C-alpha positions in Angstrom: -86.4 79.7 -13.0 -85.7 80.8 -9.5 -82.4 79.9 -8.8 -78.9 81.5 -9.2 -75.7 80.2 -11.0 -73.3 78.5 -8.9 -69.3 78.4 -8.3 -67.1 75.6 -9.4 -64.4 74.2 -7.6 -60.5 73.1 -8.2 -58.4 71.2 -6.3 -54.6 71.4 -5.9 -51.6 70.9 -3.7 -50.7 73.4 -0.7 -47.7 74.8 1.0 -48.4 75.6 4.8 -47.1 74.9 8.4 -47.3 71.7 10.4 -47.2 70.6 13.9 -45.6 67.4 15.3 -47.2 64.7 17.4 -48.3 61.2 17.5 -51.9 61.2 18.8 -55.0 62.0 16.7 -56.5 65.5 17.4 -58.5 68.3 16.3 -57.1 71.0 18.4 -57.3 74.5 17.1 -53.7 75.1 17.7 -50.6 73.4 17.0 -47.6 72.9 19.3 -44.6 73.1 17.0 -44.8 74.3 13.4 -42.7 74.0 10.2 -42.2 76.5 7.5 -42.6 75.4 3.8 -44.6 72.5 4.4 -46.7 70.7 1.5 -50.0 69.8 1.6 -51.5 67.0 -0.5 -55.2 67.0 -0.8 -57.9 64.6 -2.0 -61.0 66.4 -1.8 -64.3 66.2 -3.6 -67.1 68.7 -4.2 -70.9 68.2 -4.3 -74.0 70.5 -3.7 -75.5 70.3 -0.1 -78.9 71.7 1.1 -78.4 73.9 3.8 -82.0 75.0 4.2 -85.2 73.1 2.9 -88.7 74.1 3.8 -91.8 71.8 3.7 -94.1 72.3 0.4 -96.8 74.9 1.1 -99.7 75.7 -1.0 -99.9 79.2 -2.0 -103.3 80.6 -3.5 -103.1 82.7 -6.4 -101.8 86.5 -6.0 -100.6 85.5 -2.4 -97.2 85.7 -0.8 -95.4 82.8 0.3 -93.0 83.5 3.3 -89.9 81.1 3.7 -89.6 79.2 7.2 -85.9 78.8 6.0 -85.5 75.9 8.1 -82.0 74.5 8.4 -81.3 71.2 6.8 -79.2 68.4 8.7 -76.8 70.9 10.0 -73.3 70.2 9.9 -70.2 72.0 10.9 -67.1 72.8 8.9 -64.2 70.8 10.6 -60.6 69.6 10.2 -59.4 66.3 12.3 -56.1 64.7 12.4 -56.0 60.8 11.9 -52.5 60.6 12.3 -50.0 63.1 13.9 -51.2 66.7 14.9 -52.1 69.7 12.9 -54.0 72.9 13.6 -57.4 73.3 12.1 -56.5 76.9 11.2 -53.3 75.8 9.4 -55.5 73.0 7.3 -58.2 75.3 6.3 -55.6 78.2 5.2 -54.0 75.8 3.2 -57.2 74.6 1.4 -58.4 78.1 1.1 -55.2 79.1 -0.5 -55.1 76.4 -3.0 -58.8 76.3 -3.9 -58.6 80.0 -4.7 -62.2 80.2 -3.0 -63.3 81.4 0.5 -64.4 78.4 2.5 -66.3 78.5 5.8 -64.1 78.6 8.9 -63.8 75.8 11.6 -66.8 75.5 13.7 -69.1 77.2 11.4 -72.5 75.5 10.8 -74.5 75.0 7.7 -77.4 76.4 9.6 -76.0 80.0 9.5 -76.8 79.8 5.7 -80.6 80.4 6.5 -82.2 83.5 5.0 -85.7 84.9 5.4 -87.4 85.4 1.7 -91.0 85.7 0.2 -92.1 85.0 -3.3 -95.6 86.0 -4.8 -97.4 83.3 -6.8 -99.5 84.8 -9.8 -101.1 81.5 -9.9 -101.9 78.9 -7.4 -98.8 76.7 -6.4 -97.2 74.4 -3.9 -93.8 76.2 -3.1 -90.6 74.5 -1.7 -87.9 77.2 -0.8 -84.2 75.9 -0.5 -80.8 76.9 0.0 -77.6 75.2 -0.5 -73.8 75.4 -0.7 -71.0 73.6 -2.8 -69.5 71.6 -0.2 -65.6 70.2 0.1 -64.7 67.3 1.7 -62.1 64.8 1.8 -58.4 63.6 3.3 -55.0 65.7 3.3 -51.5 64.6 3.9 -49.0 67.3 5.1 -45.3 66.6 5.3 -42.7 69.3 6.8 -39.8 69.9 4.3 -36.7 67.6 5.0 -38.8 65.2 6.9 -40.6 61.9 5.8 -43.2 61.7 8.6 -46.7 62.9 7.4 -49.5 64.2 9.1 -53.1 63.2 8.0 -56.5 63.9 8.6 -60.0 64.7 7.0 -61.9 68.1 6.4 -65.4 69.3 5.7 -66.4 72.6 4.8 -68.0 74.6 1.9 -67.6 77.6 -0.5 -69.0 80.4 1.1 -69.5 82.4 -2.1 -71.5 79.2 -3.7 -74.7 79.9 -1.4 -77.6 79.4 -3.9 -81.2 80.4 -3.0 -84.0 78.7 -5.1 -87.9 78.0 -5.1 -89.5 75.1 -6.5 -93.1 74.7 -7.3 -94.6 71.2 -7.2 -97.5 72.0 -9.5 -95.4 73.1 -12.4 -93.7 70.5 -14.8 -90.1 70.5 -15.6 -90.5 73.5 -17.7 -91.5 75.7 -14.9 -88.8 74.7 -12.4 -85.0 74.8 -12.2 -83.1 71.7 -13.4 -80.1 72.5 -11.0 -79.1 69.8 -8.7 -80.4 71.8 -5.7 -83.8 72.0 -7.4 -84.2 68.1 -8.0 -82.8 67.7 -4.5 -85.6 69.8 -3.1 -88.4 68.3 -5.4 -87.5 64.9 -4.7 -87.4 65.4 -1.0 -90.5 67.6 -0.7 -92.7 67.5 -3.6 -95.6 64.9 -3.1 -95.7 61.7 -5.4 -97.5 62.6 -8.7 -97.0 66.0 -8.7 -95.9 67.4 -11.9 -92.4 68.7 -10.7 -91.2 65.4 -9.9 -91.3 64.6 -13.8 -88.0 66.6 -13.7 -86.4 63.7 -11.5 -86.5 61.4 -14.9 -84.7 63.6 -17.1 
């Protein structure tokens, strides 16, 4: 199986800084801050493909070189929907309480592309893919001693969850990884009727 293990995510509460204001904003700086503010997180995680090549026929003994084509690129971001809070503050709070490194604001999933090659001992139809564990959801933030909340949403991913894989459309389930990313790649790129698609029914 041509895939690596992935990271697991936990969600918690966080303490960090805040700023005041009434208009929604995604500014990278805050006008005023308070110390000891409290975050509340409602985030979920799922696998996201960041690179997905078209299926390639590879003759026996030949090497397949990946194109490493970015798949539906998206940038990490935090946006306030009520009040005003720095993206940097939000990301610092989220990273601290996830206990994992996350992509910084403005970073695109397209940066996850990597160049690789694989030799096929037998004729195959390879699909190179790469993915990450994305984190998305909403947050609330309250300064200590205050009742007014700042709210917003966030999207990023765990940088250490990056996973690379190679599916082979001509192999059945026994020849392909049964990970979520592998199944997503097979569903998107392996032609109908190819043996690999049987894994989608398991």
